[in-house]
C-alpha positions as CSV (number, residue, x, y, z in Angstrom):
1,M,-57.0,-53.7,91.6
2,G,-57.7,-56.7,89.2
3,N,-54.7,-58.9,88.5
4,N,-52.2,-56.8,90.3
5,I,-53.8,-57.4,93.7
6,L,-50.5,-59.1,94.9
7,E,-48.7,-55.8,94.2
8,A,-51.5,-53.5,95.4
9,L,-51.8,-55.2,98.8
10,N,-48.1,-55.8,99.2
11,V,-48.3,-59.6,99.3
12,N,-45.2,-61.3,100.7
13,V,-44.4,-65.0,101.0
14,A,-41.8,-65.9,103.5
15,G,-40.3,-69.2,104.6
16,N,-39.9,-72.5,102.9
17,G,-42.0,-75.1,104.8
18,D,-44.4,-77.4,103.0
19,K,-47.5,-76.1,104.8
20,I,-49.0,-72.7,104.0
21,L,-49.9,-70.2,106.8
22,V,-51.7,-66.9,106.2
23,L,-51.2,-64.1,108.7
24,S,-53.8,-61.3,108.4
25,H,-53.6,-58.2,110.5
26,G,-56.4,-56.1,112.2
27,F,-57.6,-52.6,112.1
28,G,-55.0,-49.8,112.5
29,T,-52.0,-52.0,111.7
30,D,-50.4,-53.5,108.6
31,Q,-48.5,-56.7,108.0
32,S,-45.5,-55.4,110.0
33,A,-47.6,-56.2,113.1
34,W,-46.5,-59.9,112.5
35,N,-42.7,-59.1,112.4
36,R,-42.0,-60.6,115.8
37,V,-44.1,-63.7,115.3
38,L,-43.0,-64.5,111.7
39,P,-39.5,-66.0,112.6
40,Y,-41.2,-68.8,114.6
41,F,-42.9,-70.2,111.5
42,T,-40.6,-69.6,108.5
43,S,-38.9,-73.0,108.9
44,S,-42.1,-75.0,109.1
45,H,-44.4,-73.0,106.8
46,R,-44.6,-70.8,103.7
47,V,-46.1,-67.7,105.3
48,V,-48.4,-65.4,103.3
49,L,-48.5,-61.8,104.5
50,Y,-50.5,-59.0,103.0
51,D,-52.0,-55.6,103.9
52,L,-55.7,-55.0,104.2
53,V,-56.8,-52.4,101.6
54,C,-57.5,-49.9,104.5
55,A,-53.9,-50.0,105.8
56,G,-51.8,-46.9,105.6
57,S,-49.1,-48.9,103.6
58,V,-51.6,-49.3,100.7
59,N,-52.3,-46.6,98.1
60,P,-55.5,-45.1,99.4
61,D,-56.8,-44.8,95.8
62,Y,-57.5,-48.6,96.0
63,F,-60.0,-48.0,98.8
64,D,-63.4,-48.1,97.2
65,F,-65.9,-46.9,99.7
66,H,-68.7,-48.9,98.0
67,R,-66.8,-52.2,97.7
68,Y,-65.7,-52.0,101.3
69,A,-69.0,-50.9,102.9
70,T,-69.2,-54.5,104.3
71,L,-66.6,-57.1,105.1
72,D,-67.4,-58.9,101.9
73,G,-65.0,-56.8,99.8
74,Y,-62.2,-57.8,102.2
75,V,-63.2,-61.4,101.9
76,D,-63.0,-61.1,98.0
77,D,-59.5,-59.7,98.4
78,L,-58.3,-62.6,100.6
79,L,-59.7,-65.2,98.2
80,Q,-58.3,-63.5,95.2
81,I,-54.8,-63.4,96.8
82,L,-55.0,-67.1,97.7
83,D,-56.1,-68.0,94.1
84,A,-53.4,-65.8,92.6
85,L,-50.8,-67.7,94.7
86,S,-52.4,-71.0,93.7
87,V,-53.0,-71.9,97.3
88,R,-55.1,-75.0,97.7
89,K,-55.1,-75.4,101.5
90,C,-53.9,-73.1,104.2
91,A,-54.1,-72.4,107.9
92,F,-55.4,-68.8,108.5
93,V,-54.5,-66.6,111.5
94,G,-56.6,-63.4,111.6
95,H,-56.5,-60.6,114.2
96,S,-59.6,-58.6,115.0
97,I,-61.4,-57.6,111.7
98,S,-59.3,-60.2,109.9
99,A,-60.6,-63.0,112.2
100,M,-64.1,-62.1,110.9
101,I,-62.8,-61.9,107.3
102,G,-61.4,-65.4,107.8
103,I,-64.7,-66.7,109.1
104,L,-66.6,-65.4,106.1
105,A,-64.0,-66.7,103.7
106,S,-64.2,-70.2,105.2
107,I,-68.0,-70.2,104.8
108,R,-67.5,-69.5,101.1
109,R,-64.6,-71.8,100.5
110,P,-64.4,-74.4,103.3
111,D,-62.0,-76.5,101.2
112,L,-59.4,-73.8,101.2
113,F,-58.8,-73.7,105.0
114,S,-57.5,-76.4,107.3
115,K,-57.9,-74.3,110.5
116,L,-58.8,-70.8,111.5
117,V,-57.0,-69.1,114.5
118,L,-59.1,-66.1,115.6
119,I,-57.2,-63.5,117.7
120,G,-59.3,-60.9,119.5
121,A,-62.3,-61.8,117.4
122,S,-65.8,-60.4,117.8
123,P,-68.9,-61.1,115.7
124,R,-70.6,-58.0,117.1
125,F,-69.1,-55.2,119.3
126,L,-72.4,-53.7,120.3
127,N,-74.4,-55.0,123.3
128,D,-77.8,-56.6,122.4
129,Q,-80.6,-57.8,124.6
130,D,-79.0,-61.1,125.6
131,Y,-75.6,-60.5,124.1
132,H,-72.6,-58.7,125.8
133,G,-70.4,-57.3,123.0
134,G,-68.8,-54.7,125.3
135,F,-70.0,-51.4,123.8
136,E,-73.2,-49.4,124.0
137,Q,-74.3,-47.4,120.9
138,I,-73.6,-44.1,122.6
139,E,-70.0,-45.1,123.4
140,I,-69.4,-46.0,119.7
141,E,-70.9,-42.7,118.6
142,R,-68.6,-40.8,121.0
143,L,-65.6,-42.7,119.5
144,F,-66.6,-41.7,115.9
145,T,-67.1,-38.1,117.0
146,A,-63.7,-38.0,118.6
147,M,-62.1,-39.5,115.4
148,E,-63.8,-36.8,113.2
149,A,-63.0,-33.9,115.6
150,N,-59.3,-34.5,116.0
151,Y,-57.8,-37.7,114.6
152,E,-54.3,-37.1,116.1
153,A,-55.7,-36.6,119.6
154,W,-58.0,-39.7,119.2
155,V,-55.0,-41.9,118.1
156,N,-52.9,-40.7,121.1
157,G,-55.8,-41.6,123.5
158,F,-56.9,-44.8,121.7
159,A,-53.5,-46.5,121.1
160,P,-52.5,-47.0,124.8
161,I,-56.0,-48.2,125.7
162,L,-56.1,-50.9,123.0
163,V,-52.5,-52.0,123.6
164,G,-53.5,-52.5,127.2
165,A,-50.2,-53.9,128.4
166,D,-47.5,-51.4,129.6
167,V,-45.3,-51.6,126.6
168,P,-44.5,-48.0,125.4
169,T,-42.7,-49.2,122.2
170,V,-45.8,-51.1,121.1
171,V,-48.0,-48.0,121.8
172,M,-45.6,-46.0,119.6
173,E,-45.7,-48.7,116.8
174,F,-49.5,-49.0,116.9
175,S,-49.8,-45.2,116.8
176,R,-47.5,-45.0,113.8
177,T,-49.6,-47.4,111.7
178,L,-52.8,-45.7,112.8
179,F,-51.4,-42.3,111.8
180,N,-50.4,-43.9,108.4
181,M,-54.1,-44.4,107.7
182,R,-56.0,-41.7,106.0
183,P,-58.4,-40.4,108.7
184,D,-61.6,-40.7,106.5
185,I,-60.7,-44.3,105.7
186,S,-60.0,-45.1,109.3
187,L,-63.3,-43.7,110.4
188,Y,-65.2,-45.5,107.6
189,V,-63.6,-48.9,108.5
190,S,-64.4,-48.3,112.2
191,R,-68.0,-47.7,111.3
192,T,-68.1,-50.8,109.1
193,V,-66.6,-52.9,111.9
194,F,-68.8,-51.6,114.7
195,N,-71.9,-51.9,112.5
196,S,-71.2,-55.5,111.6
197,D,-73.2,-58.3,113.1
198,L,-72.0,-61.8,112.0
199,R,-73.7,-63.8,114.8
200,G,-76.1,-65.3,112.3
201,A,-73.2,-66.7,110.1
202,L,-71.2,-68.4,112.8
203,G,-73.1,-71.7,112.6
204,L,-72.1,-72.0,108.9
205,V,-68.4,-72.3,109.8
206,K,-67.3,-75.9,109.5
207,V,-63.5,-75.4,109.6
208,P,-62.0,-76.1,113.1
209,C,-61.3,-72.8,114.9
210,C,-59.0,-71.9,117.7
211,I,-60.2,-68.7,119.5
212,V,-57.4,-66.8,121.1
213,Q,-58.2,-64.2,123.8
214,T,-55.9,-62.3,126.2
215,A,-56.9,-62.4,129.9
216,K,-58.0,-58.7,129.6
217,D,-58.9,-57.1,126.3
218,V,-60.7,-53.7,126.6
219,S,-62.4,-54.2,123.2
220,V,-63.5,-57.8,123.4
221,P,-64.9,-59.2,126.6
222,L,-64.1,-62.8,127.5
223,K,-67.9,-63.5,127.1
224,V,-67.5,-62.9,123.4
225,A,-64.8,-65.6,123.1
226,M,-67.2,-68.0,124.9
227,Y,-70.0,-67.0,122.6
228,L,-67.8,-67.8,119.6
229,K,-66.9,-71.2,121.0
230,T,-70.5,-72.1,121.5
231,H,-71.9,-70.7,118.2
232,L,-69.2,-71.5,115.6
233,G,-70.2,-74.6,113.7
234,G,-67.0,-76.7,113.7
235,R,-64.8,-78.1,116.4
236,N,-63.5,-75.2,118.4
237,T,-61.0,-74.6,121.2
238,I,-60.3,-71.5,123.3
239,E,-56.8,-70.4,124.4
240,I,-56.5,-67.7,127.0
241,L,-53.2,-65.8,126.8
242,H,-51.9,-64.7,130.2
243,T,-51.3,-61.1,129.1
244,E,-53.4,-58.1,128.5
245,G,-54.5,-56.0,125.5
246,H,-55.9,-56.4,122.1
247,L,-52.6,-56.7,120.2
248,P,-50.7,-59.7,121.7
249,H,-48.7,-60.3,118.5
250,L,-47.1,-56.9,119.2
251,S,-47.1,-56.9,123.0
252,A,-46.4,-60.6,123.8
253,P,-45.1,-62.1,120.5
254,Q,-43.2,-65.0,122.0
255,L,-46.2,-66.1,124.1
256,L,-48.5,-65.8,121.1
257,A,-46.1,-67.7,118.8
258,Q,-45.8,-70.6,121.2
259,M,-49.6,-70.8,121.5
260,L,-50.0,-70.6,117.7
261,R,-47.5,-73.4,117.2
262,R,-49.6,-75.6,119.6
263,A,-52.9,-74.6,117.8
264,L,-51.5,-75.4,114.4
265,S,-50.0,-78.7,115.3
266,R,-53.3,-80.1,116.5
């Protein structure tokens, strides 16, 4: 990608405020996931949006299976984008995989981030001896098998479960962006995410964090949010959104935007 990373990852800057806000989407979506949240921030911030390299909206030739075998390749991308835009300080909102990308980026460059807002974040999805991540290894393997066997059928089953809330238009939208992904890339990223264990890095985070969790998220138990609050190294708060599902920026954008405003003003 080199110098044309801004073009390759469809970087957009919206709004004309004096503060900089980065909105980074999660697995299975692209930057359009923020469309209903963005209008709440364009008067107060310059908002940076981009697509993760795995998104269906990005040329799949850019997806280097070696570079993106861990989350570090995604962290490199984020930092390169911020440097290319000459960003010196920003607030970062990351959903799901991007929450963990933000955590790792802030450990490398704590000076660059004033605050991290972590939506539906999990340092490890798999259960461990004294850690409840929400998934057993056998469940994850079943998920991968289903994705490989029939991607379309998997998306049609997975999208409504992850959306959680009864919002058919959001299920359609999430399904659309999942279908946009090349199935082999989608499976590879899922494996990367489910095999990640960032628990050991949490204490290195010194940037203040706001952990945002819906009241019921099938992929991230409330215990995980509590674990993050306890183990992240900086000053941390938790916000529970009174809605369900893993994609509140799609299913409850107004509720999330109001909460984000509060979090960013502190």
